[in-house]
VOGU-3710 file (C-alpha; in Angstrom, 3 decimals, decimal comma):
1> maqtlrpnia> 0,000/0,000/0,000  2,980/2,322/0,188  2,882/2,952/-3,540  -0,550/4,551/-3,294  0,792/7,262/-1,008  3,679/8,318/-3,246  2,894/11,344/-5,422  3,618/11,198/-9,121  6,039/14,074/-9,695  8,130/12,649/-12,538
11> gsllatddkp> 5,464/11,885/-15,130  3,444/14,202/-17,288  -0,294/14,731/-17,086  -1,011/12,468/-20,049  1,571/9,747/-19,437  0,221/6,560/-17,917  3,635/4,907/-17,806  5,075/7,371/-15,235  7,575/8,782/-17,729  7,598/12,311/-19,138
21> hpvqdtllav> 6,742/12,716/-22,826  7,378/16,391/-23,598  7,480/16,049/-27,395  4,284/14,010/-27,529  2,499/16,368/-25,136  3,555/19,372/-27,220  2,327/17,764/-30,430  -0,941/16,909/-28,698  -1,459/20,496/-27,532  -0,583/21,949/-30,951
31> tlvlgvlsfv> -2,894/19,505/-32,723  -5,787/20,286/-30,384  -5,327/24,061/-30,694  -5,064/23,896/-34,482  -8,062/21,565/-34,628  -10,246/23,916/-32,606  -9,023/26,925/-34,608  -9,660/25,196/-37,917  -13,063/23,862/-36,877  -14,322/27,198/-35,545
41> tamfhhlhll> -13,038/29,293/-38,437  -14,530/26,843/-40,945  -17,970/28,084/-39,932  -17,205/31,455/-41,559  -16,863/31,492/-45,360  -14,478/34,446/-45,483  -11,963/32,731/-43,153  -11,301/29,817/-45,507  -7,580/30,583/-45,772  -7,082/30,372/-42,014
51> sswaglvgil> -9,311/27,334/-41,723  -7,683/25,341/-44,503  -4,082/26,120/-43,506  -4,692/25,502/-39,790  -6,440/22,251/-40,689  -3,609/21,112/-42,944  -0,929/21,837/-40,334  -3,113/20,227/-37,644  -3,452/17,077/-39,744  0,293/16,884/-40,285
61> tgaygqfise> 1,215/17,458/-36,623  -1,469/15,028/-35,496  -0,277/12,347/-37,890  3,308/12,694/-36,698  2,093/12,718/-33,094  0,237/9,464/-33,709  3,390/7,986/-35,196  5,494/8,737/-32,087  2,825/8,578/-29,356  3,391/6,143/-26,507
71> ttrerfgliv> 0,222/6,140/-24,400  -3,469/5,687/-25,072  -4,316/9,073/-23,561  -2,036/10,820/-26,038  -3,553/8,893/-28,936  -7,090/9,731/-27,839  -6,386/13,461/-27,721  -4,566/13,326/-31,033  -7,525/11,614/-32,711  -9,874/14,319/-31,417
81> glgasavgff> -7,540/17,039/-32,717  -7,063/15,218/-36,024  -10,812/14,928/-36,508  -11,416/18,610/-35,823  -8,505/19,573/-38,081  -9,786/17,384/-40,894  -13,323/18,788/-40,695  -11,983/22,342/-40,661  -9,585/21,590/-43,499  -12,245/20,065/-45,737
91> lgmahgglfg> -14,749/22,845/-45,063  -12,038/25,429/-45,691  -11,232/23,713/-48,993  -14,914/23,739/-49,926  -15,188/27,460/-49,162  -12,208/28,518/-51,260  -9,157/26,416/-50,519  -5,594/27,112/-49,534  -5,022/29,868/-52,096  -8,580/30,814/-53,069
101> gvig> -8,821/34,477/-53,997  -5,109/35,115/-53,462  -3,707/33,668/-56,685  -5,348/34,366/-59,999
//
């Protein structure tokens, strides 16, 4: 029962293996922020540039985060961020795309 009284000071918030994962946690946070940004800005037609670029970068960071993730909690958050990024990206592409109105 002694192990239940010891505080976990070495591990990160999302690590279930009691080891710190700073790179994975950073990728998770970036993916979630970009996913929310892309999803919210996709609801406005005139913000398609921001929505599509944030979605594309969110998809790429989320995919790399999935590739190097080590715990289930990290993977769960990355999937949520990837989903939001993908929805925002596709709606941004439908509203004008990555370069719509800038080139041409």
